[in-house]
C-alpha positions as CSV (number, residue, x, y, z in Angstrom):
1,M,19.1,-4.3,-3.4
2,R,14.9,-3.9,-3.8
3,E,13.4,-1.1,-1.8
4,K,11.2,-1.9,0.9
5,K,8.5,0.1,2.7
6,M,6.2,-0.6,5.8
7,C,2.4,-1.3,5.5
8,M,0.8,1.6,7.1
9,Y,-2.1,-1.4,8.6
10,C,-0.1,-3.7,10.1
11,A,3.7,-2.2,10.3
12,K,5.3,-4.9,8.6
13,W,8.0,-4.3,5.8
14,E,7.3,-5.5,2.5
15,E,8.9,-5.2,-0.9
16,V,7.5,-2.4,-3.2
17,S,6.1,-4.7,-5.5
18,N,4.0,-6.1,-3.0
19,L,2.6,-3.2,-1.9
20,T,-0.3,-0.9,-2.9
21,P,-0.3,2.8,-2.5
22,L,-2.9,5.0,-1.2
23,Y,-2.8,8.7,-2.4
24,E,-4.7,11.2,-0.5
25,K,-5.5,14.7,-2.3
26,G,-4.1,17.5,-1.4
27,K,-1.0,15.4,0.4
28,D,2.3,14.8,-0.7
29,Y,2.9,11.6,1.4
30,V,1.6,8.2,0.2
31,N,0.6,5.2,2.5
32,Y,1.0,1.6,1.4
33,Y,-0.9,-1.3,2.4
34,C,0.5,-5.0,1.5
35,N,-2.4,-7.5,0.2
36,R,-3.1,-8.8,3.7
37,C,-4.6,-5.3,4.8
38,M,-6.4,-4.4,1.8
39,P,-9.8,-5.8,2.1
40,A,-9.7,-4.4,5.8
41,V,-8.7,-1.0,4.5
42,K,-11.3,-0.4,1.8
43,A,-14.1,-1.4,3.9
44,N,-12.9,0.9,6.5
45,L,-12.3,3.9,4.0
46,R,-15.9,3.2,2.5
47,K,-17.5,4.1,5.9
48,F,-15.9,7.7,5.6
49,P,-18.0,10.4,3.9
50,Y,-14.5,12.0,2.5
51,H,-13.6,8.7,1.0
52,S,-13.7,10.3,-2.3
53,L,-10.3,12.3,-1.4
54,F,-8.4,9.0,-1.5
55,T,-6.9,6.9,-4.7
56,W,-5.6,3.8,-5.2
57,G,-2.5,3.4,-7.2
58,T,-1.4,0.2,-8.8
59,K,0.3,-2.4,-7.0
60,G,4.3,-2.2,-6.9
61,Q,3.9,1.9,-8.0
62,A,6.6,3.4,-6.0
63,N,7.2,7.5,-5.6
């Protein structure tokens, strides 16, 4: 059985291999985003002055 997680943007369940993690500096939890939502999430994140606190992982990487 493959591990599934929910995309935090569209709230759809996907296999981890189809999700990209987003890490926030100083936080323990990780948010995952699907390929459909990645452009919108990246565009929104760039608008914030604190966008440097976030680091993208590699697609399919799970904790």
